[in-house]
PDB file of N, CA, C and O in Angstrom:
ATOM      1  N   UNK A   1      17.513  18.392   0.515  1.00  0.00           N
ATOM      2  CA  UNK A   1      16.330  17.869   1.161  1.00  0.00           C
ATOM      3  C   UNK A   1      15.265  17.640   0.095  1.00  0.00           C
ATOM      4  O   UNK A   1      15.111  18.460  -0.809  1.00  0.00           O
ATOM      5  N   UNK A   2      14.525  16.527   0.192  1.00  0.00           N
ATOM      6  CA  UNK A   2      13.495  16.168  -0.783  1.00  0.00           C
ATOM      7  C   UNK A   2      12.142  16.723  -0.354  1.00  0.00           C
ATOM      8  O   UNK A   2      11.827  16.782   0.835  1.00  0.00           O
ATOM      9  N   UNK A   3      11.353  17.125  -1.338  1.00  0.00           N
ATOM     10  CA  UNK A   3       9.990  17.585  -1.076  1.00  0.00           C
ATOM     11  C   UNK A   3       9.060  16.811  -2.005  1.00  0.00           C
ATOM     12  O   UNK A   3       9.310  16.715  -3.206  1.00  0.00           O
ATOM     13  N   UNK A   4       7.990  16.260  -1.444  1.00  0.00           N
ATOM     14  CA  UNK A   4       7.049  15.465  -2.220  1.00  0.00           C
ATOM     15  C   UNK A   4       5.630  15.898  -1.899  1.00  0.00           C
ATOM     16  O   UNK A   4       5.343  16.311  -0.775  1.00  0.00           O
ATOM     17  N   UNK A   5       4.742  15.806  -2.877  1.00  0.00           N
ATOM     18  CA  UNK A   5       3.317  16.012  -2.645  1.00  0.00           C
ATOM     19  C   UNK A   5       2.599  14.795  -3.214  1.00  0.00           C
ATOM     20  O   UNK A   5       2.740  14.477  -4.395  1.00  0.00           O
ATOM     21  N   UNK A   6       1.832  14.119  -2.371  1.00  0.00           N
ATOM     22  CA  UNK A   6       1.127  12.910  -2.769  1.00  0.00           C
ATOM     23  C   UNK A   6      -0.377  13.176  -2.774  1.00  0.00           C
ATOM     24  O   UNK A   6      -1.013  13.151  -1.721  1.00  0.00           O
ATOM     25  N   UNK A   7      -0.943  13.427  -3.934  1.00  0.00           N
ATOM     26  CA  UNK A   7      -2.378  13.619  -4.135  1.00  0.00           C
ATOM     27  C   UNK A   7      -3.099  14.230  -2.944  1.00  0.00           C
ATOM     28  O   UNK A   7      -3.959  13.579  -2.351  1.00  0.00           O
ATOM     29  N   UNK A   8      -2.775  15.446  -2.585  1.00  0.00           N
ATOM     30  CA  UNK A   8      -3.485  16.137  -1.531  1.00  0.00           C
ATOM     31  C   UNK A   8      -3.013  15.821  -0.121  1.00  0.00           C
ATOM     32  O   UNK A   8      -3.528  16.396   0.838  1.00  0.00           O
ATOM     33  N   UNK A   9      -2.058  14.931   0.028  1.00  0.00           N
ATOM     34  CA  UNK A   9      -1.509  14.631   1.340  1.00  0.00           C
ATOM     35  C   UNK A   9      -0.549  15.739   1.712  1.00  0.00           C
ATOM     36  O   UNK A   9       0.062  16.344   0.832  1.00  0.00           O
ATOM     37  N   UNK A  10      -0.403  16.016   2.987  1.00  0.00           N
ATOM     38  CA  UNK A  10       0.486  17.080   3.419  1.00  0.00           C
ATOM     39  C   UNK A  10       1.902  16.866   2.888  1.00  0.00           C
ATOM     40  O   UNK A  10       2.325  15.732   2.661  1.00  0.00           O
ATOM     41  N   UNK A  11       2.621  17.955   2.694  1.00  0.00           N
ATOM     42  CA  UNK A  11       3.986  17.860   2.173  1.00  0.00           C
ATOM     43  C   UNK A  11       4.885  17.110   3.142  1.00  0.00           C
ATOM     44  O   UNK A  11       4.836  17.309   4.356  1.00  0.00           O
ATOM     45  N   UNK A  12       5.693  16.255   2.575  1.00  0.00           N
ATOM     46  CA  UNK A  12       6.675  15.508   3.363  1.00  0.00           C
ATOM     47  C   UNK A  12       8.006  16.196   3.143  1.00  0.00           C
ATOM     48  O   UNK A  12       8.539  16.170   2.034  1.00  0.00           O
ATOM     49  N   UNK A  13       8.544  16.799   4.164  1.00  0.00           N
ATOM     50  CA  UNK A  13       9.697  17.682   4.028  1.00  0.00           C
ATOM     51  C   UNK A  13      10.868  17.166   4.846  1.00  0.00           C
ATOM     52  O   UNK A  13      11.506  17.926   5.575  1.00  0.00           O
ATOM     53  N   UNK A  14      11.148  15.885   4.727  1.00  0.00           N
ATOM     54  CA  UNK A  14      12.248  15.304   5.467  1.00  0.00           C
ATOM     55  C   UNK A  14      12.907  14.223   4.614  1.00  0.00           C
ATOM     56  O   UNK A  14      12.210  13.465   3.939  1.00  0.00           O
ATOM     57  N   UNK A  15      14.216  14.140   4.632  1.00  0.00           N
ATOM     58  CA  UNK A  15      14.878  13.101   3.842  1.00  0.00           C
ATOM     59  C   UNK A  15      14.574  11.692   4.357  1.00  0.00           C
ATOM     60  O   UNK A  15      14.842  10.718   3.654  1.00  0.00           O
ATOM     61  N   UNK A  16      14.024  11.562   5.560  1.00  0.00           N
ATOM     62  CA  UNK A  16      13.703  10.257   6.134  1.00  0.00           C
ATOM     63  C   UNK A  16      12.222   9.913   6.000  1.00  0.00           C
ATOM     64  O   UNK A  16      11.750   8.976   6.644  1.00  0.00           O
ATOM     65  N   UNK A  17      11.481  10.653   5.177  1.00  0.00           N
ATOM     66  CA  UNK A  17      10.045  10.417   5.038  1.00  0.00           C
ATOM     67  C   UNK A  17       9.778   9.010   4.520  1.00  0.00           C
ATOM     68  O   UNK A  17      10.510   8.498   3.673  1.00  0.00           O
ATOM     69  N   UNK A  18       8.728   8.395   5.036  1.00  0.00           N
ATOM     70  CA  UNK A  18       8.344   7.047   4.641  1.00  0.00           C
ATOM     71  C   UNK A  18       6.901   7.065   4.150  1.00  0.00           C
ATOM     72  O   UNK A  18       6.094   7.892   4.574  1.00  0.00           O
ATOM     73  N   UNK A  19       6.598   6.141   3.253  1.00  0.00           N
ATOM     74  CA  UNK A  19       5.238   5.930   2.792  1.00  0.00           C
ATOM     75  C   UNK A  19       4.912   4.447   2.927  1.00  0.00           C
ATOM     76  O   UNK A  19       5.800   3.605   3.048  1.00  0.00           O
ATOM     77  N   UNK A  20       3.624   4.154   2.902  1.00  0.00           N
ATOM     78  CA  UNK A  20       3.160   2.790   3.106  1.00  0.00           C
ATOM     79  C   UNK A  20       2.271   2.406   1.931  1.00  0.00           C
ATOM     80  O   UNK A  20       1.205   2.981   1.716  1.00  0.00           O
ATOM     81  N   UNK A  21       2.741   1.416   1.178  1.00  0.00           N
ATOM     82  CA  UNK A  21       2.024   0.939   0.005  1.00  0.00           C
ATOM     83  C   UNK A  21       1.135  -0.237   0.409  1.00  0.00           C
ATOM     84  O   UNK A  21       1.586  -1.167   1.078  1.00  0.00           O
ATOM     85  N   UNK A  22      -0.126  -0.186  -0.003  1.00  0.00           N
ATOM     86  CA  UNK A  22      -1.052  -1.277   0.265  1.00  0.00           C
ATOM     87  C   UNK A  22      -1.281  -2.054  -1.027  1.00  0.00           C
ATOM     88  O   UNK A  22      -1.646  -1.479  -2.053  1.00  0.00           O
ATOM     89  N   UNK A  23      -1.064  -3.363  -0.967  1.00  0.00           N
ATOM     90  CA  UNK A  23      -1.255  -4.248  -2.120  1.00  0.00           C
ATOM     91  C   UNK A  23      -2.173  -5.395  -1.713  1.00  0.00           C
ATOM     92  O   UNK A  23      -2.316  -5.719  -0.534  1.00  0.00           O
ATOM     93  N   UNK A  24      -2.782  -5.989  -2.712  1.00  0.00           N
ATOM     94  CA  UNK A  24      -3.617  -7.171  -2.498  1.00  0.00           C
ATOM     95  C   UNK A  24      -3.247  -8.196  -3.552  1.00  0.00           C
ATOM     96  O   UNK A  24      -3.202  -7.875  -4.740  1.00  0.00           O
ATOM     97  N   UNK A  25      -2.982  -9.430  -3.133  1.00  0.00           N
ATOM     98  CA  UNK A  25      -2.666 -10.485  -4.090  1.00  0.00           C
ATOM     99  C   UNK A  25      -3.528 -11.702  -3.793  1.00  0.00           C
ATOM    100  O   UNK A  25      -3.919 -11.962  -2.656  1.00  0.00           O
ATOM    101  N   UNK A  26      -3.806 -12.433  -4.862  1.00  0.00           N
ATOM    102  CA  UNK A  26      -4.652 -13.611  -4.753  1.00  0.00           C
ATOM    103  C   UNK A  26      -4.266 -14.593  -5.852  1.00  0.00           C
ATOM    104  O   UNK A  26      -3.932 -14.188  -6.965  1.00  0.00           O
ATOM    105  N   UNK A  27      -4.313 -15.877  -5.537  1.00  0.00           N
ATOM    106  CA  UNK A  27      -4.033 -16.916  -6.519  1.00  0.00           C
ATOM    107  C   UNK A  27      -5.345 -17.595  -6.909  1.00  0.00           C
ATOM    108  O   UNK A  27      -6.122 -18.032  -6.060  1.00  0.00           O
ATOM    109  N   UNK A  28      -5.561 -17.665  -8.200  1.00  0.00           N
ATOM    110  CA  UNK A  28      -6.730 -18.364  -8.735  1.00  0.00           C
ATOM    111  C   UNK A  28      -6.276 -19.713  -9.275  1.00  0.00           C
ATOM    112  O   UNK A  28      -5.237 -19.801  -9.929  1.00  0.00           O
ATOM    113  N   UNK A  29      -7.039 -20.759  -9.009  1.00  0.00           N
ATOM    114  CA  UNK A  29      -6.626 -22.099  -9.430  1.00  0.00           C
ATOM    115  C   UNK A  29      -6.625 -22.256 -10.949  1.00  0.00           C
ATOM    116  O   UNK A  29      -5.875 -23.079 -11.474  1.00  0.00           O
ATOM    117  N   UNK A  30      -7.440 -21.495 -11.660  1.00  0.00           N
ATOM    118  CA  UNK A  30      -7.529 -21.687 -13.101  1.00  0.00           C
ATOM    119  C   UNK A  30      -6.732 -20.688 -13.945  1.00  0.00           C
ATOM    120  O   UNK A  30      -6.519 -20.939 -15.131  1.00  0.00           O
ATOM    121  N   UNK A  31      -6.283 -19.557 -13.369  1.00  0.00           N
ATOM    122  CA  UNK A  31      -5.492 -18.633 -14.190  1.00  0.00           C
ATOM    123  C   UNK A  31      -4.395 -17.895 -13.437  1.00  0.00           C
ATOM    124  O   UNK A  31      -3.972 -16.821 -13.864  1.00  0.00           O
ATOM    125  N   UNK A  32      -3.936 -18.444 -12.339  1.00  0.00           N
ATOM    126  CA  UNK A  32      -2.729 -17.938 -11.692  1.00  0.00           C
ATOM    127  C   UNK A  32      -2.940 -16.800 -10.716  1.00  0.00           C
ATOM    128  O   UNK A  32      -4.007 -16.646 -10.122  1.00  0.00           O
ATOM    129  N   UNK A  33      -1.893 -16.010 -10.568  1.00  0.00           N
ATOM    130  CA  UNK A  33      -1.864 -14.937  -9.570  1.00  0.00           C
ATOM    131  C   UNK A  33      -2.374 -13.626 -10.143  1.00  0.00           C
ATOM    132  O   UNK A  33      -2.252 -13.350 -11.336  1.00  0.00           O
ATOM    133  N   UNK A  34      -2.945 -12.834  -9.258  1.00  0.00           N
ATOM    134  CA  UNK A  34      -3.277 -11.458  -9.595  1.00  0.00           C
ATOM    135  C   UNK A  34      -2.804 -10.584  -8.435  1.00  0.00           C
ATOM    136  O   UNK A  34      -2.887 -10.984  -7.273  1.00  0.00           O
ATOM    137  N   UNK A  35      -2.317  -9.408  -8.752  1.00  0.00           N
ATOM    138  CA  UNK A  35      -1.843  -8.488  -7.721  1.00  0.00           C
ATOM    139  C   UNK A  35      -2.359  -7.095  -8.042  1.00  0.00           C
ATOM    140  O   UNK A  35      -2.252  -6.623  -9.173  1.00  0.00           O
ATOM    141  N   UNK A  36      -2.922  -6.444  -7.030  1.00  0.00           N
ATOM    142  CA  UNK A  36      -3.484  -5.104  -7.190  1.00  0.00           C
ATOM    143  C   UNK A  36      -2.748  -4.111  -6.302  1.00  0.00           C
ATOM    144  O   UNK A  36      -2.502  -4.385  -5.128  1.00  0.00           O
ATOM    145  N   UNK A  37      -2.402  -2.969  -6.858  1.00  0.00           N
ATOM    146  CA  UNK A  37      -1.900  -1.863  -6.054  1.00  0.00           C
ATOM    147  C   UNK A  37      -3.108  -1.072  -5.576  1.00  0.00           C
ATOM    148  O   UNK A  37      -3.817  -0.478  -6.389  1.00  0.00           O
ATOM    149  N   UNK A  38      -3.352  -1.055  -4.278  1.00  0.00           N
ATOM    150  CA  UNK A  38      -4.531  -0.395  -3.723  1.00  0.00           C
ATOM    151  C   UNK A  38      -4.276   1.091  -3.501  1.00  0.00           C
ATOM    152  O   UNK A  38      -5.100   1.922  -3.886  1.00  0.00           O
ATOM    153  N   UNK A  39      -3.149   1.437  -2.888  1.00  0.00           N
ATOM    154  CA  UNK A  39      -2.867   2.839  -2.622  1.00  0.00           C
ATOM    155  C   UNK A  39      -1.561   3.027  -1.875  1.00  0.00           C
ATOM    156  O   UNK A  39      -0.925   2.069  -1.437  1.00  0.00           O
ATOM    157  N   UNK A  40      -1.182   4.282  -1.744  1.00  0.00           N
ATOM    158  CA  UNK A  40       0.021   4.674  -1.004  1.00  0.00           C
ATOM    159  C   UNK A  40      -0.422   5.671   0.051  1.00  0.00           C
ATOM    160  O   UNK A  40      -1.136   6.630  -0.238  1.00  0.00           O
ATOM    161  N   UNK A  41       0.012   5.428   1.276  1.00  0.00           N
ATOM    162  CA  UNK A  41      -0.478   6.190   2.421  1.00  0.00           C
ATOM    163  C   UNK A  41       0.673   6.817   3.200  1.00  0.00           C
ATOM    164  O   UNK A  41       1.806   6.338   3.175  1.00  0.00           O
ATOM    165  N   UNK A  42       0.349   7.885   3.880  1.00  0.00           N
ATOM    166  CA  UNK A  42       1.339   8.610   4.663  1.00  0.00           C
ATOM    167  C   UNK A  42       1.680   7.889   5.966  1.00  0.00           C
ATOM    168  O   UNK A  42       2.784   8.042   6.489  1.00  0.00           O
ATOM    169  N   UNK A  43       0.733   7.099   6.494  1.00  0.00           N
ATOM    170  CA  UNK A  43       0.985   6.370   7.738  1.00  0.00           C
ATOM    171  C   UNK A  43       0.527   4.923   7.599  1.00  0.00           C
ATOM    172  O   UNK A  43      -0.326   4.606   6.770  1.00  0.00           O
ATOM    173  N   UNK A  44       1.101   4.054   8.418  1.00  0.00           N
ATOM    174  CA  UNK A  44       0.684   2.650   8.455  1.00  0.00           C
ATOM    175  C   UNK A  44      -0.773   2.559   8.911  1.00  0.00           C
ATOM    176  O   UNK A  44      -1.516   1.702   8.433  1.00  0.00           O
ATOM    177  N   UNK A  45      -1.182   3.429   9.824  1.00  0.00           N
ATOM    178  CA  UNK A  45      -2.562   3.427  10.323  1.00  0.00           C
ATOM    179  C   UNK A  45      -3.559   3.709   9.192  1.00  0.00           C
ATOM    180  O   UNK A  45      -4.634   3.109   9.156  1.00  0.00           O
ATOM    181  N   UNK A  46      -3.217   4.609   8.276  1.00  0.00           N
ATOM    182  CA  UNK A  46      -4.095   4.893   7.138  1.00  0.00           C
ATOM    183  C   UNK A  46      -4.203   3.679   6.223  1.00  0.00           C
ATOM    184  O   UNK A  46      -5.290   3.372   5.732  1.00  0.00           O
ATOM    185  N   UNK A  47      -3.102   2.990   5.991  1.00  0.00           N
ATOM    186  CA  UNK A  47      -3.124   1.778   5.171  1.00  0.00           C
ATOM    187  C   UNK A  47      -3.960   0.696   5.855  1.00  0.00           C
ATOM    188  O   UNK A  47      -4.723  -0.007   5.194  1.00  0.00           O
ATOM    189  N   UNK A  48      -3.820   0.562   7.158  1.00  0.00           N
ATOM    190  CA  UNK A  48      -4.607  -0.422   7.905  1.00  0.00           C
ATOM    191  C   UNK A  48      -6.095  -0.075   7.865  1.00  0.00           C
ATOM    192  O   UNK A  48      -6.937  -0.970   7.780  1.00  0.00           O
ATOM    193  N   UNK A  49      -6.422   1.210   7.926  1.00  0.00           N
ATOM    194  CA  UNK A  49      -7.822   1.636   7.840  1.00  0.00           C
ATOM    195  C   UNK A  49      -8.402   1.289   6.466  1.00  0.00           C
ATOM    196  O   UNK A  49      -9.573   0.924   6.364  1.00  0.00           O
ATOM    197  N   UNK A  50      -7.597   1.399   5.421  1.00  0.00           N
ATOM    198  CA  UNK A  50      -8.049   1.024   4.083  1.00  0.00           C
ATOM    199  C   UNK A  50      -8.349  -0.475   4.029  1.00  0.00           C
ATOM    200  O   UNK A  50      -9.332  -0.886   3.413  1.00  0.00           O
ATOM    201  N   UNK A  51      -7.519  -1.284   4.662  1.00  0.00           N
ATOM    202  CA  UNK A  51      -7.777  -2.719   4.730  1.00  0.00           C
ATOM    203  C   UNK A  51      -9.111  -2.977   5.418  1.00  0.00           C
ATOM    204  O   UNK A  51      -9.924  -3.769   4.941  1.00  0.00           O
ATOM    205  N   UNK A  52      -9.327  -2.306   6.535  1.00  0.00           N
ATOM    206  CA  UNK A  52     -10.575  -2.499   7.284  1.00  0.00           C
ATOM    207  C   UNK A  52     -11.794  -2.162   6.438  1.00  0.00           C
ATOM    208  O   UNK A  52     -12.819  -2.836   6.535  1.00  0.00           O
ATOM    209  N   UNK A  53     -11.695  -1.128   5.610  1.00  0.00           N
ATOM    210  CA  UNK A  53     -12.842  -0.734   4.786  1.00  0.00           C
ATOM    211  C   UNK A  53     -13.032  -1.649   3.577  1.00  0.00           C
ATOM    212  O   UNK A  53     -14.141  -1.746   3.051  1.00  0.00           O
ATOM    213  N   UNK A  54     -11.975  -2.319   3.133  1.00  0.00           N
ATOM    214  CA  UNK A  54     -12.066  -3.173   1.944  1.00  0.00           C
ATOM    215  C   UNK A  54     -12.302  -4.649   2.248  1.00  0.00           C
ATOM    216  O   UNK A  54     -12.836  -5.372   1.407  1.00  0.00           O
ATOM    217  N   UNK A  55     -11.918  -5.101   3.420  1.00  0.00           N
ATOM    218  CA  UNK A  55     -11.899  -6.541   3.685  1.00  0.00           C
ATOM    219  C   UNK A  55     -13.276  -7.198   3.699  1.00  0.00           C
ATOM    220  O   UNK A  55     -13.361  -8.426   3.683  1.00  0.00           O
ATOM    221  N   UNK A  56     -14.347  -6.427   3.729  1.00  0.00           N
ATOM    222  CA  UNK A  56     -15.689  -7.002   3.667  1.00  0.00           C
ATOM    223  C   UNK A  56     -16.306  -6.884   2.278  1.00  0.00           C
ATOM    224  O   UNK A  56     -17.430  -7.336   2.060  1.00  0.00           O
ATOM    225  N   UNK A  57     -15.589  -6.289   1.346  1.00  0.00           N
ATOM    226  CA  UNK A  57     -16.101  -6.059  -0.009  1.00  0.00           C
ATOM    227  C   UNK A  57     -15.886  -7.299  -0.886  1.00  0.00           C
ATOM    228  O   UNK A  57     -14.953  -8.073  -0.670  1.00  0.00           O
ATOM    229  N   UNK A  58     -16.776  -7.474  -1.890  1.00  0.00           N
ATOM    230  CA  UNK A  58     -16.600  -8.584  -2.830  1.00  0.00           C
ATOM    231  C   UNK A  58     -15.221  -8.525  -3.492  1.00  0.00           C
ATOM    232  O   UNK A  58     -14.719  -7.451  -3.825  1.00  0.00           O
ATOM    233  N   UNK A  59     -14.633  -9.686  -3.670  1.00  0.00           N
ATOM    234  CA  UNK A  59     -13.300  -9.775  -4.260  1.00  0.00           C
ATOM    235  C   UNK A  59     -12.192  -9.762  -3.217  1.00  0.00           C
ATOM    236  O   UNK A  59     -11.088 -10.245  -3.469  1.00  0.00           O
ATOM    237  N   UNK A  60     -12.490  -9.205  -2.040  1.00  0.00           N
ATOM    238  CA  UNK A  60     -11.507  -9.151  -0.959  1.00  0.00           C
ATOM    239  C   UNK A  60     -11.925 -10.023   0.226  1.00  0.00           C
ATOM    240  O   UNK A  60     -11.072 -10.601   0.901  1.00  0.00           O
ATOM    241  N   UNK A  61     -13.232 -10.122   0.483  1.00  0.00           N
ATOM    242  CA  UNK A  61     -13.707 -10.768   1.712  1.00  0.00           C
ATOM    243  C   UNK A  61     -13.369 -12.253   1.792  1.00  0.00           C
ATOM    244  O   UNK A  61     -13.236 -12.796   2.889  1.00  0.00           O
ATOM    245  N   UNK A  62     -13.230 -12.913   0.651  1.00  0.00           N
ATOM    246  CA  UNK A  62     -12.895 -14.341   0.676  1.00  0.00           C
ATOM    247  C   UNK A  62     -11.405 -14.596   0.885  1.00  0.00           C
ATOM    248  O   UNK A  62     -11.000 -15.734   1.121  1.00  0.00           O
ATOM    249  N   UNK A  63     -10.588 -13.551   0.802  1.00  0.00           N
ATOM    250  CA  UNK A  63      -9.130 -13.701   0.929  1.00  0.00           C
ATOM    251  C   UNK A  63      -8.537 -12.551   1.750  1.00  0.00           C
ATOM    252  O   UNK A  63      -7.711 -11.798   1.233  1.00  0.00           O
ATOM    253  N   UNK A  64      -8.937 -12.398   3.014  1.00  0.00           N
ATOM    254  CA  UNK A  64      -8.425 -11.281   3.817  1.00  0.00           C
ATOM    255  C   UNK A  64      -6.919 -11.352   4.053  1.00  0.00           C
ATOM    256  O   UNK A  64      -6.298 -10.346   4.394  1.00  0.00           O
ATOM    257  N   UNK A  65      -6.331 -12.532   3.875  1.00  0.00           N
ATOM    258  CA  UNK A  65      -4.878 -12.676   4.052  1.00  0.00           C
ATOM    259  C   UNK A  65      -4.102 -12.128   2.863  1.00  0.00           C
ATOM    260  O   UNK A  65      -2.872 -12.089   2.893  1.00  0.00           O
ATOM    261  N   UNK A  66      -4.804 -11.705   1.815  1.00  0.00           N
ATOM    262  CA  UNK A  66      -4.142 -11.207   0.610  1.00  0.00           C
ATOM    263  C   UNK A  66      -3.612  -9.789   0.707  1.00  0.00           C
ATOM    264  O   UNK A  66      -2.894  -9.344  -0.188  1.00  0.00           O
ATOM    265  N   UNK A  67      -3.944  -9.068   1.769  1.00  0.00           N
ATOM    266  CA  UNK A  67      -3.464  -7.696   1.928  1.00  0.00           C
ATOM    267  C   UNK A  67      -2.032  -7.676   2.451  1.00  0.00           C
ATOM    268  O   UNK A  67      -1.657  -8.495   3.290  1.00  0.00           O
ATOM    269  N   UNK A  68      -1.240  -6.738   1.953  1.00  0.00           N
ATOM    270  CA  UNK A  68       0.131  -6.553   2.444  1.00  0.00           C
ATOM    271  C   UNK A  68       0.453  -5.063   2.455  1.00  0.00           C
ATOM    272  O   UNK A  68       0.130  -4.340   1.512  1.00  0.00           O
ATOM    273  N   UNK A  69       1.082  -4.620   3.513  1.00  0.00           N
ATOM    274  CA  UNK A  69       1.550  -3.239   3.623  1.00  0.00           C
ATOM    275  C   UNK A  69       3.069  -3.262   3.521  1.00  0.00           C
ATOM    276  O   UNK A  69       3.747  -3.935   4.297  1.00  0.00           O
ATOM    277  N   UNK A  70       3.592  -2.516   2.552  1.00  0.00           N
ATOM    278  CA  UNK A  70       5.035  -2.407   2.352  1.00  0.00           C
ATOM    279  C   UNK A  70       5.476  -0.990   2.696  1.00  0.00           C
ATOM    280  O   UNK A  70       4.865  -0.019   2.249  1.00  0.00           O
ATOM    281  N   UNK A  71       6.516  -0.877   3.476  1.00  0.00           N
ATOM    282  CA  UNK A  71       7.033   0.429   3.898  1.00  0.00           C
ATOM    283  C   UNK A  71       8.231   0.803   3.034  1.00  0.00           C
ATOM    284  O   UNK A  71       9.126  -0.012   2.813  1.00  0.00           O
ATOM    285  N   UNK A  72       8.240   2.038   2.551  1.00  0.00           N
ATOM    286  CA  UNK A  72       9.341   2.525   1.721  1.00  0.00           C
ATOM    287  C   UNK A  72       9.827   3.879   2.232  1.00  0.00           C
ATOM    288  O   UNK A  72       9.040   4.708   2.689  1.00  0.00           O
ATOM    289  N   UNK A  73      11.112   4.081   2.146  1.00  0.00           N
ATOM    290  CA  UNK A  73      11.701   5.381   2.445  1.00  0.00           C
ATOM    291  C   UNK A  73      11.789   6.148   1.127  1.00  0.00           C
ATOM    292  O   UNK A  73      12.332   5.641   0.146  1.00  0.00           O
ATOM    293  N   UNK A  74      11.262   7.354   1.107  1.00  0.00           N
ATOM    294  CA  UNK A  74      11.300   8.168  -0.092  1.00  0.00           C
ATOM    295  C   UNK A  74      12.740   8.552  -0.433  1.00  0.00           C
ATOM    296  O   UNK A  74      13.556   8.821   0.448  1.00  0.00           O
ATOM    297  N   UNK A  75      13.024   8.570  -1.724  1.00  0.00           N
ATOM    298  CA  UNK A  75      14.346   8.956  -2.189  1.00  0.00           C
ATOM    299  C   UNK A  75      15.379   7.859  -2.090  1.00  0.00           C
ATOM    300  O   UNK A  75      16.567   8.117  -2.286  1.00  0.00           O
ATOM    301  N   UNK A  76      14.964   6.648  -1.793  1.00  0.00           N
ATOM    302  CA  UNK A  76      15.891   5.519  -1.655  1.00  0.00           C
ATOM    303  C   UNK A  76      15.553   4.458  -2.673  1.00  0.00           C
ATOM    304  O   UNK A  76      14.381   4.123  -2.845  1.00  0.00           O
ATOM    305  N   UNK A  77      16.545   3.922  -3.351  1.00  0.00           N
ATOM    306  CA  UNK A  77      16.348   2.816  -4.268  1.00  0.00           C
ATOM    307  C   UNK A  77      16.343   1.527  -3.468  1.00  0.00           C
ATOM    308  O   UNK A  77      17.305   1.225  -2.763  1.00  0.00           O
ATOM    309  N   UNK A  78      15.261   0.765  -3.576  1.00  0.00           N
ATOM    310  CA  UNK A  78      15.147  -0.463  -2.799  1.00  0.00           C
ATOM    311  C   UNK A  78      15.763  -1.662  -3.490  1.00  0.00           C
ATOM    312  O   UNK A  78      16.056  -2.660  -2.831  1.00  0.00           O
ATOM    313  N   UNK A  79      15.965  -1.599  -4.770  1.00  0.00           N
ATOM    314  CA  UNK A  79      16.566  -2.710  -5.509  1.00  0.00           C
ATOM    315  C   UNK A  79      18.069  -2.685  -5.277  1.00  0.00           C
ATOM    316  O   UNK A  79      18.726  -1.686  -5.571  1.00  0.00           O
ATOM    317  N   UNK A  80      18.608  -3.751  -4.765  1.00  0.00           N
ATOM    318  CA  UNK A  80      20.044  -3.818  -4.478  1.00  0.00           C
ATOM    319  C   UNK A  80      20.709  -4.856  -5.350  1.00  0.00           C
ATOM    320  O   UNK A  80      21.919  -5.059  -5.254  1.00  0.00           O
TER     321      UNK A  80
END
């Protein structure tokens, strides 16, 4: 069984534990794409709350469609 501690988040003590990664990407016409890793959350609701708090901030408010939440199972290789 896997045990993980994520920066003060409660211990995840199940082989089926999942985390939710929040990313933001944007394309600029003069210098291409940029992608930011915003954070990793224990629940999708926490990741969505982070979007709500950031979407009105400079750099994010003009491109609210740039947010993406990716779900990952801990202990699993996603590259196939």
